[in-house]
C-alpha positions in Angstrom: 19.1 98.5 -11.4 17.7 96.1 -8.9 14.0 95.4 -9.2 11.6 94.2 -6.5 8.5 92.3 -7.6 5.7 94.0 -5.6 2.7 91.6 -5.4 0.3 94.4 -6.2 2.2 96.7 -8.6 4.6 94.3 -10.4 8.3 94.8 -10.9 9.5 98.2 -9.5 12.9 99.8 -9.0 14.6 99.5 -5.6 14.4 103.3 -4.8 10.6 102.9 -4.5 11.0 100.7 -1.4 12.2 101.4 2.1 13.9 98.8 4.3 12.6 98.7 7.8 14.3 95.8 9.7 14.8 92.0 9.8 11.7 90.2 10.8 13.4 88.8 13.9 14.1 92.4 15.1 10.4 93.2 15.5 9.5 93.5 19.2 6.4 93.7 21.2 5.3 97.1 22.4 5.2 95.9 26.0 8.7 94.3 26.0 11.0 95.0 28.9 14.2 97.1 28.3 16.5 94.1 28.5 14.6 92.3 25.8 14.5 95.4 23.6 18.3 95.9 23.9 19.0 92.3 23.1 16.6 92.1 20.1 17.5 95.5 18.6 21.2 95.9 19.3 22.7 92.5 20.3 21.4 90.2 17.7 23.5 88.3 15.1 24.1 89.7 11.7 24.9 86.5 9.6 25.6 86.4 5.9 23.0 84.6 3.9 19.2 84.5 3.7 17.4 87.0 5.9 13.6 87.6 6.3 13.1 91.4 6.2 10.3 93.9 6.5 10.1 96.4 3.6 7.6 99.0 2.5 6.6 100.0 -1.0 6.9 103.7 0.1 6.7 105.4 -3.3 4.1 102.9 -4.8 1.1 101.2 -3.3 2.6 101.8 0.3 2.0 98.2 1.3 4.2 96.3 3.8 6.1 93.3 2.5 8.3 90.5 3.8 11.2 89.7 1.6 13.7 86.8 1.9 17.0 88.4 0.7 20.5 87.1 0.7 22.6 89.6 2.6 25.7 88.7 0.7 24.3 88.7 -2.9 21.1 90.8 -2.4 19.2 88.1 -4.4 15.5 88.1 -3.4 14.1 84.6 -3.2 10.6 85.3 -1.8 8.3 88.3 -1.5 4.9 88.3 0.3 2.5 90.8 1.6 2.9 91.3 5.3 0.7 88.7 7.1 -0.6 87.0 3.9 -0.2 85.6 0.5 -0.2 87.4 -2.8 
Protein backbone atom coordinates (compact mmCIF):
# COMPACT_ATOMS: atom_id res chain seq x y z
CA UNK A 1 0.00 0.00 0.00
CA UNK A 2 1.23 3.49 -0.84
CA UNK A 3 2.18 5.63 2.16
CA UNK A 4 2.28 9.42 2.32
CA UNK A 5 4.51 11.01 4.95
CA UNK A 6 2.32 13.65 6.62
CA UNK A 7 4.56 16.33 8.21
CA UNK A 8 2.32 16.28 11.30
CA UNK A 9 1.15 12.65 11.66
CA UNK A 10 3.96 10.63 10.10
CA UNK A 11 3.51 7.88 7.47
CA UNK A 12 -0.15 7.27 6.63
CA UNK A 13 -1.99 5.16 4.06
CA UNK A 14 -3.08 6.79 0.80
CA UNK A 15 -6.85 6.36 1.52
CA UNK A 16 -6.52 8.92 4.36
CA UNK A 17 -5.72 11.63 1.79
CA UNK A 18 -7.74 13.42 -0.89
CA UNK A 19 -6.24 14.78 -4.09
CA UNK A 20 -7.50 18.28 -4.91
CA UNK A 21 -5.67 19.53 -8.04
CA UNK A 22 -2.27 20.38 -9.51
CA UNK A 23 -0.91 23.58 -7.98
CA UNK A 24 -0.89 25.29 -11.40
CA UNK A 25 -4.67 24.74 -11.64
CA UNK A 26 -5.36 26.97 -8.63
CA UNK A 27 -7.13 30.11 -9.82
CA UNK A 28 -7.95 33.48 -8.34
CA UNK A 29 -11.56 33.98 -7.27
CA UNK A 30 -11.80 37.11 -9.43
CA UNK A 31 -10.43 35.50 -12.61
CA UNK A 32 -12.38 36.08 -15.81
CA UNK A 33 -14.14 33.18 -17.55
CA UNK A 34 -11.53 32.79 -20.30
CA UNK A 35 -8.74 32.46 -17.72
CA UNK A 36 -10.76 29.92 -15.71
CA UNK A 37 -11.47 27.79 -18.77
CA UNK A 38 -7.82 27.85 -19.86
CA UNK A 39 -6.47 27.09 -16.36
CA UNK A 40 -8.96 24.37 -15.42
CA UNK A 41 -9.72 22.62 -18.71
CA UNK A 42 -7.09 23.45 -21.35
CA UNK A 43 -3.86 22.97 -19.45
CA UNK A 44 -1.19 20.39 -20.30
CA UNK A 45 -1.15 17.04 -18.54
CA UNK A 46 2.49 15.96 -18.92
CA UNK A 47 4.04 12.78 -17.56
CA UNK A 48 6.61 13.32 -14.84
CA UNK A 49 6.90 15.47 -11.72
CA UNK A 50 3.80 17.45 -10.77
CA UNK A 51 3.24 19.77 -7.80
CA UNK A 52 -0.16 18.90 -6.36
CA UNK A 53 -2.51 20.03 -3.62
CA UNK A 54 -3.66 17.25 -1.27
CA UNK A 55 -5.58 17.16 2.03
CA UNK A 56 -5.09 14.77 4.94
CA UNK A 57 -8.85 14.30 5.05
CA UNK A 58 -9.06 11.41 7.52
CA UNK A 59 -6.18 12.52 9.72
CA UNK A 60 -5.09 15.98 10.87
CA UNK A 61 -7.05 17.60 7.98
CA UNK A 62 -4.08 19.74 6.93
CA UNK A 63 -3.49 20.86 3.35
CA UNK A 64 -0.22 19.69 1.78
CA UNK A 65 1.71 20.25 -1.42
CA UNK A 66 3.26 17.10 -2.84
CA UNK A 67 5.65 16.69 -5.73
CA UNK A 68 4.53 13.42 -7.32
CA UNK A 69 5.66 11.72 -10.50
CA UNK A 70 2.48 11.14 -12.54
CA UNK A 71 4.00 8.09 -14.28
CA UNK A 72 5.39 6.22 -11.26
CA UNK A 73 3.44 7.88 -8.39
CA UNK A 74 6.74 8.34 -6.53
CA UNK A 75 6.52 11.26 -4.09
CA UNK A 76 9.73 13.30 -3.90
CA UNK A 77 8.62 16.19 -1.66
CA UNK A 78 5.84 16.88 0.86
CA UNK A 79 5.28 20.25 2.53
CA UNK A 80 2.52 21.89 4.53
CA UNK A 81 0.63 24.34 2.33
CA UNK A 82 2.37 27.69 2.49
CA UNK A 83 5.19 26.60 4.79
CA UNK A 84 7.85 24.22 5.90
CA UNK A 85 7.52 21.20 8.17
